[in-house]
Each structure stands twice: as structure tokens, then as C-alpha cells.
C-alpha positions in Angstrom: 9.8 -17.8 -10.0 13.4 -17.9 -8.8 14.3 -21.6 -8.3 17.6 -20.7 -6.7 15.9 -19.2 -3.7 13.6 -22.1 -3.4 16.3 -24.7 -3.6 18.5 -23.3 -0.9 15.7 -23.4 1.7 14.6 -26.3 3.8 11.1 -27.7 3.4 9.7 -27.9 6.9 6.0 -28.4 6.1 3.9 -29.5 3.2 0.4 -29.3 4.7 -1.6 -28.1 7.7 -2.3 -30.6 10.5 -5.5 -30.2 12.5 -5.0 -30.4 16.2 -8.3 -29.6 17.9 -11.1 -26.9 18.0 -10.2 -25.1 14.8 -6.5 -25.1 15.7 -3.9 -26.1 13.1 -0.2 -26.7 13.0 1.1 -24.7 10.0 4.8 -25.3 10.2 7.4 -25.9 13.0 6.7 -23.4 15.7 3.7 -21.9 13.9 0.0 -22.5 14.8 -3.2 -21.1 13.3 -6.6 -20.7 14.9 -9.7 -19.9 12.9 -12.4 -17.9 14.8 -15.6 -17.5 12.6 -13.9 -15.9 9.6 -10.5 -14.7 10.7 -7.2 -16.3 11.8 -5.0 -15.8 14.9 -1.4 -17.2 15.0 1.1 -18.3 17.7 4.7 -18.2 16.7 7.3 -19.9 18.9 10.9 -18.7 18.4 13.3 -21.5 17.2 16.3 -19.6 18.5 15.3 -18.6 22.0 12.6 -19.5 24.6 9.2 -17.8 24.3 6.4 -17.2 21.8 4.3 -14.3 20.5 0.6 -13.9 19.5 0.0 -12.6 16.0 -3.3 -10.7 15.8 -6.2 -11.1 18.2 -9.2 -11.8 16.0 -12.6 -10.7 17.1 -13.9 -9.7 20.5 -15.2 -13.2 20.8 -11.7 -14.6 20.3 -10.5 -13.8 23.9 -11.4 -17.2 25.5 -10.5 -19.1 22.3 -7.0 -17.5 22.3 -6.6 -18.6 25.9 -7.6 -22.1 24.9 -5.3 -22.1 21.9 -2.3 -21.2 24.2 -3.3 -24.0 26.6 -3.5 -26.5 23.7 -0.2 -25.7 21.9 1.9 -24.1 24.6 0.9 -24.3 28.3 -2.3 -23.8 30.3 -2.4 -20.2 31.7 0.6 -19.3 29.5 1.4 -15.7 28.6 3.1 -14.7 25.3 6.1 -12.4 25.3 4.4 -10.0 23.0 1.5 -9.4 20.6 2.4 -8.5 17.0 -0.4 -6.9 14.9 -0.4 -7.2 11.1 -2.8 -4.3 11.2 -5.6 -2.8 13.3 -8.8 -3.6 11.6 -11.7 -4.7 13.9 -11.3 -8.4 13.0 -7.6 -8.5 13.9 -7.6 -6.4 17.0 -10.9 -7.6 18.5 -9.6 -9.1 21.8 -6.5 -6.8 22.0 -7.6 -4.4 24.7 -8.7 -7.2 27.1 -5.6 -9.3 26.5 -3.1 -6.4 26.7 -4.6 -5.1 29.9 -4.5 -8.6 31.5 -1.1 -9.7 30.3 0.7 -6.3 30.5 3.0 -7.2 27.5 4.2 -5.1 24.6 2.0 -4.8 21.5 4.0 -4.2 18.3 2.8 -2.5 15.2 4.1 -0.4 12.3 4.3 3.3 13.1 1.6 4.0 10.4 -0.9 2.0 12.4 -0.4 3.9 15.6 -3.3 6.5 15.1 -5.8 3.7 14.8 -4.6 2.0 18.0 -4.2 5.1 20.2 -7.7 6.5 19.7 -6.6 9.3 17.4 -8.1 8.4 14.0 -10.5 6.1 12.2 -9.7 4.1 9.1 -11.4 5.1 5.8 -14.9 3.7 5.7 -15.3 0.2 4.3 -16.7 -0.1 0.8 -19.9 -2.2 0.4 -20.0 -1.4 -3.4 -17.1 -3.6 -4.5 -19.3 -6.7 -5.1 -18.3 -10.3 -4.7 -20.7 -11.5 -2.1 -22.6 -10.9 1.1 -19.5 -10.3 3.2 -18.7 -7.3 1.0 -22.3 -6.1 0.8 -22.6 -6.0 4.6 -19.4 -4.0 4.9 -21.2 -0.8 5.9 -21.8 -2.3 9.4 -18.1 -3.2 10.0 -16.4 -0.9 12.6 -13.7 1.4 11.3 -13.1 3.5 14.5 -10.0 3.4 16.6 -9.2 1.7 19.9 -6.7 2.9 22.5 -3.9 0.6 23.7 -1.3 3.3 23.8 0.0 2.1 27.2 1.1 -1.1 25.7 1.9 -0.1 22.1 5.4 -0.2 20.7 6.6 0.6 17.2 8.4 -2.1 15.3 12.1 -1.5 14.8 12.8 0.0 11.4 15.4 -2.6 10.6 12.7 -5.3 10.1 13.6 -7.2 13.3 11.0 -8.5 15.7 12.5 -8.2 19.2 11.0 -11.5 20.6 11.4 -13.4 17.3 15.0 -13.2 16.2 14.5 -15.8 13.4 11.7 -13.8 11.8 11.5 -10.4 10.1 8.6 -8.1 9.3 7.9 -6.5 6.0 5.9 -3.4 5.3 3.1 -4.5 3.0 0.7 -1.5 2.8 -2.4 -1.0 0.7 -5.0 -2.9 2.8 -4.0 -0.4 5.6 -1.2 2.2 5.6 0.8 0.3 8.2 0.1 -3.3 7.3 2.9 -5.8 7.8 3.6 -9.4 6.9 6.0 -11.7 8.8 8.6 -14.0 7.1 11.0 -16.7 8.3 13.7 -17.0 5.7 15.1 -20.4 6.8 12.1 -22.4 5.6 10.2 -19.7 3.7 7.2 -19.4 6.0 5.1 -16.3 5.3 2.3 -14.9 7.5 0.8 -12.5 5.0 -1.8 -10.9 7.2 -4.4 -9.5 4.7 -1.9 -8.4 2.0 -3.1 -11.6 0.3 -5.7 -14.1 1.7 -6.3 -17.7 0.9 -10.1 -17.6 0.5 -12.5 -15.3 -1.3 -13.3 -13.1 1.7 -16.1 -11.2 0.0 -18.2 -14.4 -0.2 -20.0 -15.9 2.8 -20.0 -19.3 1.1 -16.2 -19.2 0.6 -15.6 -17.9 4.2 -17.8 -20.6 5.7 -16.5 -23.5 3.5 -12.9 -22.2 3.7 -12.6 -22.9 0.0 -8.9 -22.4 -0.7 -8.0 -19.9 -3.4 -5.3 -17.2 -3.3 -7.0 -13.8 -3.4 -5.9 -10.2 -3.0 -6.7 -8.3 0.2 -10.3 -8.2 1.3 -11.8 -5.8 -1.3 -14.3 -4.1 1.0 -11.6 -2.8 3.4 -8.8 -1.9 1.0 -8.4 1.8 0.3 -5.2 1.9 -1.8 -5.1 -0.6 -4.7 -1.9 0.6 -6.3 0.1 0.2 -3.1 -1.6 -3.2 -2.5 -0.5 -4.4 -5.9 3.2 -3.4 -5.1 2.9 -5.3 -1.8 1.8 -8.5 -3.5 4.8 -8.2 -5.9 7.1 -7.8 -2.9 5.6 -11.0 -1.3 5.9 -12.9 -4.6 9.7 -12.0 -4.7 10.2 -13.9 -1.4 9.3 -17.2 -3.1 7.6 -18.5 0.1 7.2 -22.2 0.8 4.2 -21.6 3.1 1.5 -18.9 2.8 -0.6 -18.4 5.9 -3.0 -15.5 5.9 -5.5 -13.6 8.0 -8.4 -15.4 6.3 -8.4 -19.0 4.9 -6.3 -22.1 5.3 -2.6 -22.3 4.5 -1.1 -23.0 1.1 2.2 -24.8 0.4 5.0 -25.4 -2.1 4.7 -24.8 -5.8 0.9 -24.4 -5.5 1.4 -21.4 -3.2 4.2 -19.8 -5.2 2.5 -20.2 -8.6 -0.7 -18.7 -7.2 1.2 -15.8 -5.6 3.1 -15.0 -8.8 0.0 -15.2 -10.9 -1.7 -12.8 -8.5 1.3 -10.4 -8.7 1.2 -10.5 -12.6 -2.6 -10.2 -12.9 -3.5 -8.2 -9.9 -5.4 -5.6 -11.8 -7.8 -8.3 -13.0 -7.7 -10.8 -10.2 -6.9 -8.9 -7.1 -9.0 -5.7 -7.2 -12.7 -5.0 -7.8 -14.0 -3.6 -11.1 -15.8 -0.8 -9.3 -15.7 0.7 -5.8 -15.0 3.8 -3.8 -11.3 3.5 -3.9 -10.8 2.0 -7.4 -10.2 5.2 -9.4 -8.5 7.1 -6.6 -7.0 5.9 -3.3 -7.4 7.3 0.2 -4.3 9.2 1.2 -2.5 9.0 4.6 0.1 10.5 6.8 1.3 9.2 10.2 -1.7 10.9 11.9 -4.4 9.1 9.8 -6.2 9.7 6.5 -5.7 13.0 4.8 -8.1 12.4 1.9 -11.0 9.9 1.4 -12.7 9.7 -2.0 -16.4 10.5 -2.1 -18.9 7.8 -1.3 -20.5 5.8 -4.2 -24.2 5.1 -4.3 -25.0 1.6 -3.0 -28.0 0.0 -4.7 -27.6 -3.4 -3.2 -30.3 -3.0 -0.5 -32.6 -1.4 -3.0 -32.3 -4.5 -5.1 -32.8 -6.7 -2.1 -36.0 -4.7 -1.2 -37.2 -5.0 -4.8 -36.6 -8.7 -4.9 -38.4 -9.1 -1.6 -41.4 -7.1 -2.8 -41.6 -9.1 -6.0 -41.3 -12.4 -4.0 -44.0 -11.4 -1.6 -46.3 -10.2 -4.4 -45.7 -13.4 -6.3 -46.5 -15.4 -3.2 -49.7 -13.5 -2.7 -50.7 -13.9 -6.3 -50.0 -17.7 -6.3 -51.8 -18.1 -3.1 -54.8 -16.2 -4.5 -54.8 -18.2 -7.7 -54.6 -21.5 -5.7 -57.4 -20.4 -3.4 -59.6 -19.5 -6.4 -58.8 -22.8 -8.1 -59.6 -24.6 -4.9 -63.0 -22.8 -4.6 -63.9 -23.7 -8.2 -63.0 -27.4 -7.6 -65.0 -27.5 -4.4 -67.9 -25.8 -6.2 -67.9 -28.4 -9.0 -67.8 -31.2 -6.4 -70.7 -29.6 -4.6 -72.8 -29.4 -7.8 -72.0 -33.1 -8.7 -73.1 -34.2 -5.3 -76.4 -32.4 -5.2 
């Protein structure tokens, strides 16, 4: 940890503040909204008028995003732009509806363009990584593209965000080839996207309880673990004061930095699964989409579920039969005693 970087920054926030309806103030000019299991952010520029929306959650997030804007900005307000950390289904869910209605630019990294212009699907999610029901159900998660080409703009290569002069974007690939994170140097606020997350996203219990623990990118949707590890190291080098991510509540101060540095040091043990489709070899990409996807691994999860179900049903039938036989014997004895 580089204390010199930390000491020269102002501390603008030390904890999240709940506002209303799953909306939280993260830091000055930064708000988070949780919808089911994913976060959406509003960032207001501290240097010029206006604000942007970061990610668009699920399809169900459309009305909730409108409500979020009404609560923290103005009723009926329209952001200057939408910035996507990446294009997975749970971060672009309401994008087509909002972009068509608002007619504003949608910014992304150039490596995400194929998945947002209808040209290519992401590599399939991997339900064999383990960790919980969210991972085991990954085979049902959409990986196909959408088409918002009319509104899409590539982010400038210099790291600037046109509508947010006090922020910069950083390329943090691994979870997707064009994944980005956003950073405000002045007070060290990091919106990590899914490069790291602050809950155990593979577990339904952790997702629902929002148990706070710094984790690597969601394992079931990450096709390049070597690149993901390098991205975590890059984020740790920023020494952020605040870590807000695509999943989970925000982390602050030394707790956030120590957890991020530990993840960077021990990524191969903490951040990635022991087994999975992309563990031994990654998917490969160019700017048109995947060029190679490793072969699918057998998934025995549902076989195990079926086996457990069969055993449970059989056990129930046996117990019920035993209880019925026992009851018949008892009734028989009572009948004999009476007569």
C-alpha cells in the first residue's frame, strides 16, 4: 500500500448513506441503486453542470432508474450520457428502452462494441465454477448481443469521459474484453464495475443479504482469468478510498484498500474458481468478438439435484409407509384390547 498516494487525497466519504428505495449516497456526486442483485450508478460532475448514468441494470430497472433520477436529481430528468462498464445482460438490461427514449450517447470501450451492435455474443457463462446457486443457474443467463448502434460511442483513448471531466476510465478486461472501471483521483472514488465486486456473487445467500466481502469478478461470467488478475492489480495500485462495484454495497478507507491489495496478491486462490471452463485456458477475442472458446465441461449439478430429490422422495415414501404400518399395528392392538 502506498501511503503517499492516500495521504495526498481528500477523504470525502467514509460510509454509504441510505436515501430511499434501495438508493444510497456513495460519495459527493455519486449515488448507487440496487435492483435485485445488480447496481446502477448516477455520477454528477463536480466541475460542470450535468450527470451521467453508469450501467442500466436489468430490464426491470427501467422504472426504477427513472425513480432514482427523480429522487437524487430532478423529476423527469435526463442524463447527458450513459456509460457502460460492460455489456452483460445485468448491466445493459434497460439500455435499449432508455437510449431510444432519451436519445443520448452511450459510451463503451471499443472491445465491447460487437456485443452492443448485434454482431457477436459473449462466450457462454460457466455453471461449473461452483460457489452457489447463482453460479449453478448460469446456463440460463443470456449472453447474446443487443443493438444500440445508433446511440453508441467509443470512449476516447486518452481515458477521458466527455461529460465527466473530473473522472477517468480505465480498461480493466478479464470479465469481458472491453470492461472498464471509473475513477475520480481527487478523493479516490472507484466504480469498479465487475472487475471486483463487494459480495460473493455466486451465492444466492450473499446476494440477497448483501454480505460485504471483496471478491473477484463473478466467476460464472468471466472467460479470461489471467487478464482479470492483472486488472485487479491495476485497481489496487490506485489506492482507492471508496470501492463501489456492480454487485454489493460500497467499501471505504483502509478496509477497502487492504481487501483489494489482498485480492491482488492472492487472486489465484481467492479470486478465481478451482475448476471451470475457462480456468485452464481463456476465451480469446478480437475487436469483432470471440475467436476461440474452450470446450464445454460436463455439469453434474442437476444430476446431483435429481439424485437428492429422488432420495428425498423415496425416503418420504418409506417413512410414510413405516408410520402407516406402525399406526395400523397400534390400532390393531387397541382393537384387540377393547374386544
